[in-house]
N, C-alpha and C positions, 0 to 999 in steps of 0.2 A: 515756344513762348510760354512763359509761366503765367498762369492766371491766378490772381489773388482775389479771394472772395471778399467782397465788402458790400456795405449796405446799398450803394448806388446801383449795383448790378453791372457795372461797366468794368472793363479790364484796366488795370493800372497802366499798361502800355498805351492804350487809347487815350486815357486821360492825360498822361504825361505828354503825348504828342499834341493834344489840344492846347495844353499849357505852353508848350514850346512855340506853337504857331501863333497863339495869342500874344506871347512875349514879342515875337517878331513884328506882329501887327502894332503893338504898343510903341515900338521904337521907330515906326514909320513904314512898315511893310517890307516885302522882299526887295522891291526896287531901291528903297533907301538903304537896305542892308548891303547891297552890292557896292554902294558908294563909300561905305566905311573903309578907312585905311587899314584898320586892325580888326581882323575877324577871328583872332585866336581865342576869344571868349565864347565862341559858339559851342564847342564841346562842353565847356563849363556850364553853359545855359542848358544844354541837354541833360547833363547830370543833375543840375539844380532843379529842373522840371521834375525829374524822377524823385529826387529827394523830397521835394515839397509834397508830391502826390503820395509817396510812401508814408510820410508823416501824417498828412491830413486824412487820407482815405483808408490807409491800412494800419494806422496808429503804431508805426514802427519807431523804435528808438534810433537815435543817431548812430549808435554802435551797429545796430542791425542794418541800417541803411548803408553805412560805410562798407560793411562786409558784402552786401548785395551789389553795390556799385564799384567795388574795388578801389575805394578811396580811403584816405586817412580819416579817422574820427574827427580830428580838428577841422578838416576841410568841410565835412558835412555840417558840423556845428556852426562854422562860419556862414555857410550857405543858409542854414535854417534861421540864423539870428540876424541876417542881413536886413537892412532897413529899406522897405519899398519907397519911402519918401525920397531917397537918393535918386531913384529912377524918375520920380515925378519932377525933380529938379532938372534932370537931363532932358526930359520931354519939354519942359518949359524953356529950355535953352540956357539954363544957368551953368550947365557943364557941357563941354564939347564932345566928349567921347565916352563910350561905355567901356569900363575896364572889367577885367576878368572877375575881380572880387565882387562886382555888383550883380553878377548873374543870379545869385540867390534872391536878392531883392526884386529883380525883374521877374523871376519865376513866381515869387510870392504874390506880386502885384497881378500878374496874369491869372494866377489861380483864383485870387479874390474876385477879380472882375468876372471870370467865368462862373464862379459860384453865385455871385450877386445876381447874375442874369439867368441862372438856372441852366447854363449851357454845358455843365460837366457831363451830362448824360447824352446830350445831342451829338450825334456823330457828324463830323465835318471832314471831308476829304478834299484836299486840293489836288486836282488831277494834273497829269503831265501837260495836258492841253492848256489848262489855266496858267500854269507856270510858264509855258512856252509863249502864250499870249502876252504875259507880263515881261517877257524878254529875260527871264532869270532862270529858266530851266537849266541852261548850260552850267551856271554857277553851282547849283545844287548837285548836278552830276559830277562836276569836277571835285567838289568837296567830298562827295561820297567815295569817289575813286582814289583820292589821295589819302584817305583815312589810314592811319598807321605809318605813313611815310615820314621819315625823319628829315626835317629841314635844318639847314639849307640842303637843297637837292639839285643835282645836275640836270640840265635840260634833257639829256638823253634818257634819263630814268623815267621821264614823264611820257615819252612817246607811246609805249605799250599800254600804260595805265589809262591814258586818256583817249586812246584810239576810238574813233567812231562818233565822238561828241561833235555837235555842230554849234558854233558860236555865231549868232546873228547871220545865219545862212552861209557861214564859212567853215570849212573843215578844220578841226582843231590841229590836225597834223601840219597843215600849212602855217598856222599861227605859231606853233611851237618853234618852227624854224626861225622866227623873228625874235624869240626870247633870248636874253643873255645866257651865257653858259651855266650860271648858277642863280637859282632863285632862293631868296632868304626865308620867306614865309608864305603860308597859304594866301594871305591877303595880298601880298605882292604878286603872286601868281595870277589871281583873279584880276587884279588891276592891269597887269601887263597883257593878259589875254583880251581884256575889254579894249584896251588901247590899240592892240594889234588888229582886232576885228574892225575897229572904226577907221583905221588908217589904210586898210586894204582897198 
């Protein structure tokens, strides 16, 4: 893990993680997150969290951030110029769904809120126990294990990757057998697993 020296004395990785978690809190928390039909914007939110932190805490240029994150310069510029007000409209119910291009605005809003409250330096860790109590640990584990997998994906490809995960007290191996032969998106996978766990 690369540590960037900056005035706050905290690592960029830790701050970016706090921004990411705050962003999830802003849209309604992890429980609400699982209800979204489209979760394809989550990787963009992670990158946007880093982009905002690199810009604000390490004073990096869009070009430097793009190189560091393996993104195009234009994508980084779009994230950094995104309007946090769009996210406020979503929160107030004026827009139904978060789209991938709003990830930058959400990360900026999360960063601003953390900074306003002086929470950029305060360490916050959500433990597995807390996530499990919320009933969403399994979703995070699934998303982590399928990272880098190209969708659509065949059901058989998921067996080894997801082995050992428990969804609402049910082994995921049993739930995978109830899935269709092909799953189109990560969001569909989470939705189908949730449905399968509730119908068992």
